[in-house]
C-alpha positions as CSV (number, residue, x, y, z in Angstrom):
1,X,-33.4,-41.6,-195.1
2,X,-30.5,-43.4,-193.4
3,X,-30.7,-45.4,-190.2
4,X,-28.4,-42.9,-188.5
5,X,-30.7,-40.1,-189.2
6,X,-33.7,-42.1,-187.8
7,X,-31.8,-42.9,-184.6
8,X,-30.9,-39.2,-184.2
9,X,-34.6,-38.3,-184.1
10,X,-35.3,-37.7,-187.8
11,X,-37.6,-40.7,-188.2
12,X,-39.5,-43.2,-186.2
13,X,-37.5,-45.5,-183.9
14,X,-37.7,-49.2,-184.6
15,X,-38.5,-51.5,-181.7
16,X,-35.3,-53.1,-180.3
17,X,-33.0,-51.2,-182.6
18,X,-30.8,-49.6,-179.9
19,X,-31.6,-52.2,-177.2
20,X,-29.2,-54.9,-176.0
21,X,-29.3,-57.9,-178.3
22,X,-27.7,-61.3,-177.5
23,X,-25.2,-62.2,-180.2
24,X,-26.1,-65.9,-180.0
25,X,-29.9,-66.1,-179.9
26,X,-30.5,-62.5,-181.2
27,X,-33.0,-62.0,-178.4
28,X,-33.6,-58.3,-177.4
29,X,-34.2,-56.7,-174.1
30,X,-37.1,-54.8,-175.8
31,X,-39.0,-58.1,-176.1
32,X,-37.7,-59.6,-172.9
33,X,-37.2,-56.9,-170.2
34,X,-36.0,-59.5,-167.6
35,X,-33.2,-60.7,-169.8
36,X,-29.8,-60.7,-168.0
37,X,-26.5,-60.5,-169.9
38,X,-23.4,-62.4,-168.6
39,X,-19.7,-62.1,-169.6
40,X,-16.8,-64.5,-169.2
41,X,-13.4,-63.1,-168.4
42,X,-11.8,-65.5,-170.8
43,X,-13.0,-63.6,-173.9
44,X,-15.5,-61.0,-172.6
45,X,-18.2,-61.8,-175.1
46,X,-21.5,-61.1,-173.6
47,X,-24.5,-63.4,-174.0
48,X,-27.9,-63.8,-172.3
49,X,-28.3,-66.1,-169.3
50,X,-30.5,-68.5,-171.3
51,X,-27.8,-69.1,-173.8
52,X,-25.3,-69.7,-171.0
53,X,-27.6,-72.3,-169.4
54,X,-28.3,-73.9,-172.7
55,X,-24.8,-74.2,-174.0
56,X,-22.6,-74.6,-170.9
57,X,-24.7,-76.6,-168.5
58,X,-23.3,-79.9,-169.7
59,X,-19.7,-78.9,-169.4
60,X,-17.0,-76.7,-171.0
61,X,-17.7,-75.6,-174.6
62,X,-16.2,-73.2,-177.2
63,X,-17.5,-69.7,-177.3
64,X,-20.5,-69.5,-179.7
65,X,-19.5,-66.0,-180.9
66,X,-18.2,-66.1,-184.5
67,X,-14.4,-65.9,-184.7
68,X,-13.8,-66.9,-181.0
69,X,-12.6,-70.4,-180.3
70,X,-11.8,-70.1,-176.6
71,X,-13.1,-72.8,-174.3
72,X,-15.5,-71.4,-171.6
73,X,-16.9,-72.7,-168.4
74,X,-20.3,-71.9,-166.9
75,X,-19.0,-71.1,-163.4
76,X,-16.8,-68.3,-164.7
77,X,-19.7,-66.3,-166.2
78,X,-20.7,-63.3,-164.2
79,X,-22.8,-60.2,-164.4
80,X,-21.4,-57.3,-166.4
81,X,-20.4,-54.4,-164.1
82,X,-19.5,-51.7,-166.6
83,X,-21.4,-50.9,-169.8
84,X,-18.2,-50.7,-171.8
85,X,-16.6,-54.2,-172.1
86,X,-13.1,-52.6,-172.6
87,X,-13.3,-51.0,-169.1
88,X,-14.6,-54.3,-167.7
89,X,-11.6,-56.2,-169.1
90,X,-9.1,-53.5,-168.0
91,X,-10.5,-53.6,-164.4
92,X,-10.2,-57.4,-164.3
93,X,-6.7,-57.4,-165.7
94,X,-5.5,-54.7,-163.3
95,X,-7.1,-56.6,-160.4
96,X,-5.3,-59.8,-161.4
97,X,-2.0,-58.1,-161.7
98,X,-2.4,-56.1,-158.5
99,X,-3.0,-59.4,-156.6
100,X,0.6,-60.5,-157.6
101,X,2.3,-57.1,-157.5
102,X,1.0,-56.2,-154.0
103,X,4.1,-54.8,-152.3
104,X,4.0,-51.4,-150.7
105,X,6.5,-48.5,-150.5
106,X,7.6,-49.6,-147.0
107,X,8.9,-52.8,-148.5
108,X,11.7,-50.9,-150.4
109,X,14.8,-49.2,-149.3
110,X,14.5,-46.2,-151.7
111,X,11.7,-44.4,-153.5
112,X,13.4,-45.1,-156.9
113,X,13.2,-48.9,-156.3
114,X,9.5,-48.6,-155.5
115,X,8.9,-46.5,-158.6
116,X,10.7,-49.1,-160.8
117,X,8.5,-51.8,-159.2
118,X,5.4,-49.8,-160.2
119,X,6.7,-49.3,-163.7
120,X,7.2,-53.1,-164.1
121,X,3.6,-53.6,-162.9
122,X,2.3,-51.0,-165.3
123,X,4.2,-52.4,-168.3
124,X,2.9,-55.9,-167.5
125,X,-0.7,-54.6,-167.3
126,X,-0.3,-52.6,-170.6
127,X,1.1,-55.6,-172.4
128,X,-1.9,-57.8,-171.3
129,X,-4.4,-55.1,-172.2
130,X,-3.0,-54.3,-175.6
131,X,-2.0,-57.9,-176.6
132,X,1.7,-57.1,-176.8
133,X,3.8,-60.3,-176.3
134,X,1.0,-61.8,-174.2
135,X,2.6,-65.3,-173.9
136,X,5.9,-64.0,-172.6
137,X,4.2,-61.6,-170.2
138,X,2.0,-64.4,-168.8
139,X,5.1,-66.5,-168.3
140,X,6.9,-63.7,-166.5
141,X,3.9,-63.0,-164.3
142,X,3.5,-66.7,-163.4
143,X,7.2,-67.0,-162.6
144,X,7.1,-63.9,-160.4
145,X,4.0,-65.2,-158.6
146,X,5.7,-68.6,-157.9
147,X,9.0,-67.0,-156.8
148,X,7.3,-64.6,-154.4
149,X,4.4,-66.7,-153.2
150,X,5.2,-66.3,-149.5
151,X,5.5,-62.5,-149.6
152,X,2.4,-62.2,-151.8
153,X,0.3,-64.3,-149.4
154,X,1.6,-62.2,-146.4
155,X,0.8,-58.9,-148.2
156,X,-2.7,-60.2,-149.1
157,X,-3.4,-61.2,-145.5
158,X,-2.1,-57.8,-144.3
159,X,-4.3,-55.9,-146.8
160,X,-7.3,-58.0,-145.7
161,X,-6.7,-57.2,-142.1
162,X,-6.4,-53.5,-142.9
163,X,-9.7,-53.6,-144.8
164,X,-11.4,-55.5,-141.9
165,X,-9.9,-53.1,-139.4
166,X,-11.2,-50.0,-141.3
167,X,-14.6,-51.6,-141.7
168,X,-14.8,-52.4,-138.0
169,X,-13.7,-48.9,-137.1
170,X,-16.3,-47.4,-139.4
171,X,-19.0,-49.7,-137.9
172,X,-17.9,-48.8,-134.4
173,X,-18.1,-45.1,-135.2
174,X,-21.6,-45.5,-136.7
175,X,-22.7,-47.5,-133.6
176,X,-21.3,-44.9,-131.3
177,X,-23.1,-42.1,-133.2
178,X,-26.4,-44.1,-133.0
179,X,-25.9,-44.6,-129.2
180,X,-25.2,-40.9,-128.8
181,X,-28.4,-39.9,-130.7
182,X,-30.4,-42.4,-128.7
183,X,-29.1,-41.1,-125.4
184,X,-29.7,-37.6,-126.5
185,X,-33.3,-38.5,-127.5
186,X,-33.9,-40.3,-124.2
187,X,-32.5,-37.3,-122.3
188,X,-34.7,-34.9,-124.1
189,X,-37.8,-37.0,-123.5
190,X,-37.0,-37.4,-119.8
191,X,-36.2,-33.7,-119.3
192,X,-39.5,-32.8,-121.0
193,X,-41.4,-35.2,-118.8
194,X,-39.7,-33.7,-115.7
195,X,-40.6,-30.2,-116.8
196,X,-44.2,-31.2,-117.3
197,X,-44.3,-32.9,-113.9
198,X,-42.7,-29.9,-112.2
199,X,-45.1,-27.5,-113.8
200,X,-48.0,-29.7,-112.8
201,X,-46.8,-29.9,-109.2
202,X,-46.3,-26.1,-109.1
203,X,-49.8,-25.5,-110.3
204,X,-51.2,-28.0,-107.8
205,X,-49.3,-26.2,-105.0
206,X,-50.6,-22.8,-106.1
207,X,-54.2,-24.2,-106.4
208,X,-54.1,-25.5,-102.9
209,X,-52.9,-22.2,-101.6
210,X,-49.4,-23.3,-100.6
211,X,-46.3,-21.2,-100.8
212,X,-43.9,-21.6,-103.7
213,X,-41.3,-23.4,-101.5
214,X,-42.5,-26.7,-102.7
215,X,-42.3,-25.6,-106.4
216,X,-38.7,-24.4,-105.7
217,X,-37.9,-27.7,-104.2
218,X,-39.4,-29.6,-107.1
219,X,-37.5,-27.4,-109.6
220,X,-34.2,-28.1,-107.7
221,X,-34.9,-31.8,-107.6
222,X,-35.7,-31.9,-111.3
223,X,-32.5,-29.9,-112.1
224,X,-30.5,-32.2,-109.9
225,X,-31.9,-35.3,-111.6
226,X,-31.3,-33.7,-115.0
227,X,-27.7,-32.9,-114.0
228,X,-27.1,-36.4,-112.7
229,X,-28.5,-37.9,-116.0
230,X,-26.2,-35.7,-118.1
231,X,-23.2,-36.7,-115.9
232,X,-24.0,-40.3,-116.3
233,X,-24.4,-40.0,-120.0
234,X,-21.1,-38.2,-120.3
235,X,-19.4,-40.8,-118.2
236,X,-20.8,-43.6,-120.4
237,X,-19.6,-41.8,-123.6
238,X,-16.1,-41.4,-122.2
239,X,-16.0,-45.0,-121.2
240,X,-17.1,-46.1,-124.7
241,X,-14.6,-43.8,-126.4
242,X,-11.8,-45.1,-124.2
243,X,-12.8,-48.7,-125.0
244,X,-12.9,-47.9,-128.7
245,X,-9.4,-46.3,-128.5
246,X,-8.1,-49.4,-126.6
247,X,-9.6,-51.7,-129.2
248,X,-8.0,-49.6,-132.0
249,X,-4.6,-49.8,-130.2
250,X,-4.9,-53.5,-129.9
251,X,-5.8,-53.9,-133.5
252,X,-2.9,-51.6,-134.6
253,X,-0.6,-53.7,-132.5
254,X,-1.7,-56.8,-134.3
255,X,-1.9,-55.3,-137.8
256,X,0.5,-52.5,-138.4
257,X,4.2,-52.8,-138.3
258,X,6.0,-49.5,-139.0
259,X,9.3,-50.0,-140.8
260,X,12.3,-47.7,-141.4
261,X,12.0,-45.8,-138.1
262,X,15.1,-44.5,-136.5
263,X,16.2,-46.3,-133.3
264,X,15.2,-44.5,-130.1
265,X,18.3,-43.4,-128.2
266,X,17.8,-42.6,-124.5
267,X,19.3,-39.3,-123.3
268,X,22.4,-39.6,-121.1
269,X,21.9,-38.7,-117.4
270,X,22.7,-35.1,-116.7
271,X,26.2,-34.7,-115.1
272,X,26.7,-32.6,-112.0
273,X,27.6,-29.0,-112.5
274,X,31.4,-28.4,-112.9
275,X,32.4,-24.7,-112.7
276,X,35.8,-25.4,-114.2
277,X,34.5,-27.0,-117.4
278,X,36.1,-30.4,-116.8
279,X,39.6,-29.1,-116.1
280,X,41.4,-31.5,-113.7
281,X,43.6,-30.1,-111.0
282,X,45.0,-33.4,-110.0
283,X,48.8,-33.3,-110.3
284,X,50.3,-35.5,-113.0
285,X,54.0,-35.4,-112.1
286,X,53.7,-36.2,-108.4
287,X,51.5,-37.6,-105.7
288,X,50.8,-35.3,-102.8
289,X,51.1,-37.0,-99.4
290,X,49.0,-36.2,-96.4
291,X,52.0,-36.1,-94.0
292,X,55.6,-35.0,-94.4
293,X,58.3,-35.3,-91.6
294,X,60.2,-32.1,-90.9
295,X,60.9,-30.2,-87.6
296,X,59.5,-26.9,-88.9
297,X,56.4,-28.6,-90.2
298,X,55.9,-30.3,-86.9
299,X,56.1,-26.9,-85.2
300,X,53.5,-25.5,-87.8
301,X,51.2,-28.4,-87.0
302,X,51.4,-27.9,-83.2
303,X,52.2,-24.3,-82.5
304,X,48.9,-22.6,-81.2
305,X,49.9,-19.2,-82.5
306,X,50.0,-20.7,-86.1
307,X,47.1,-23.0,-85.9
308,X,44.8,-20.5,-84.1
309,X,44.4,-18.4,-87.3
310,X,43.1,-21.4,-89.2
311,X,46.3,-22.1,-91.1
312,X,46.4,-25.6,-92.6
313,X,49.9,-27.0,-93.2
314,X,48.5,-29.1,-96.1
315,X,48.2,-25.9,-98.1
316,X,51.9,-25.5,-97.7
317,X,52.5,-29.0,-99.0
318,X,50.4,-28.3,-102.1
319,X,52.0,-24.9,-102.8
320,X,55.7,-26.0,-102.4
321,X,55.3,-29.2,-104.4
322,X,53.6,-27.3,-107.2
323,X,56.4,-24.7,-107.3
324,X,59.0,-27.5,-107.3
325,X,57.4,-29.4,-110.2
326,X,56.1,-26.4,-112.2
327,X,58.9,-26.4,-114.7
328,X,58.6,-30.1,-115.7
329,X,57.3,-30.6,-119.2
330,X,58.5,-27.2,-120.4
331,X,61.3,-27.6,-123.0
332,X,62.8,-24.2,-123.6
333,X,65.0,-25.4,-126.5
334,X,62.0,-26.6,-128.5
335,X,60.1,-23.4,-127.9
336,X,63.1,-21.3,-129.0
337,X,63.5,-23.4,-132.1
338,X,59.8,-22.9,-133.0
339,X,60.2,-19.2,-132.4
340,X,63.3,-18.9,-134.6
341,X,61.6,-20.9,-137.4
342,X,58.6,-18.6,-137.3
343,X,60.9,-15.6,-137.3
344,X,62.6,-16.9,-140.5
345,X,59.3,-17.4,-142.2
346,X,58.2,-13.9,-141.4
347,X,61.5,-12.6,-142.7
348,X,61.0,-14.5,-146.0
349,X,57.6,-13.1,-146.4
350,X,58.9,-9.5,-145.7
351,X,61.7,-10.0,-148.3
352,X,59.3,-11.2,-150.9
353,X,57.0,-8.2,-150.2
354,X,59.9,-5.8,-150.5
355,X,61.0,-7.4,-153.8
356,X,57.5,-7.1,-155.2
357,X,57.3,-3.5,-154.1
358,X,60.7,-2.7,-155.7
359,X,59.6,-4.3,-159.0
360,X,56.5,-2.2,-159.0
361,X,58.5,1.0,-158.4
362,X,60.8,0.2,-161.3
363,X,57.9,-0.4,-163.6
364,X,56.4,2.9,-162.6
365,X,59.7,4.7,-163.4
366,X,59.8,3.1,-166.8
367,X,56.3,4.3,-167.5
368,X,57.2,7.8,-166.4
């Protein structure tokens, strides 16, 4: 019977057969349940903690796994996170590449440029994972990191601040929820104690033969105290929420910087209403004077029979000057020329239409 059949349940299971075994000392977790395995991101060969202490305590040494000649250091060994070492390596590679390619979509002018940036990052990650042109990929990655060191550090600081802000906001929400639960519990306990006290006072007053006025007063007092406590609790919650919102606004002012927003244009002040739609009645060919010397005009300004009806001689000034200058700017010759030109064009169109009609008639006679 094969070993595969035995492991599938067809035969007895050997001790340590499917347990973790150190490739260096061949120790098994079956024999040593407290054994811890460590991996080094340089080659991702796992080995037990005892072998790491024994081999690398004195300094760097080559990997003891057969076929691997990489030099390893003890401080780089760490506990394995994932059971599959391929996933462990992929996560580490993606984390290392993401620390260099840490720009966001807001840093680019167009979405296509951002997608090209993501494609370059994914190609670099794929080459490192699959071992395709690793040396050249590492050189390009190092060159990009050196060229964009300032922006990379700024983006890392920004990402750290965002994570810290999110953690602080979550902690503040949890703390506020805890305070609300504690306040509600205290309120319930106090209201229960007040009800018991009011009930006891009401029983005492009835036992002593007193009227229920005292019990009503006690109930009113307890209700007033309970209402005051609820108002105080609501006020405290509102103050705490306002303080949290203010803290969030202060953090946002320090952390977030929104890019690509349109400039805010203030609305122009509303102009006064104009019933004429902006048409100007100020004369352009003359300037109307306020006084003109003429004997008849002098009589119109001083004669009581004329002035008594409310006549204003300035209306006469305006009407007469408008009639005098009304013809200026009107060139009859140009208007007649345009009219004749339009008449010729209409005649040409009519002639062409008659010719087409005549041709159609002749064609019709030929068909008949």
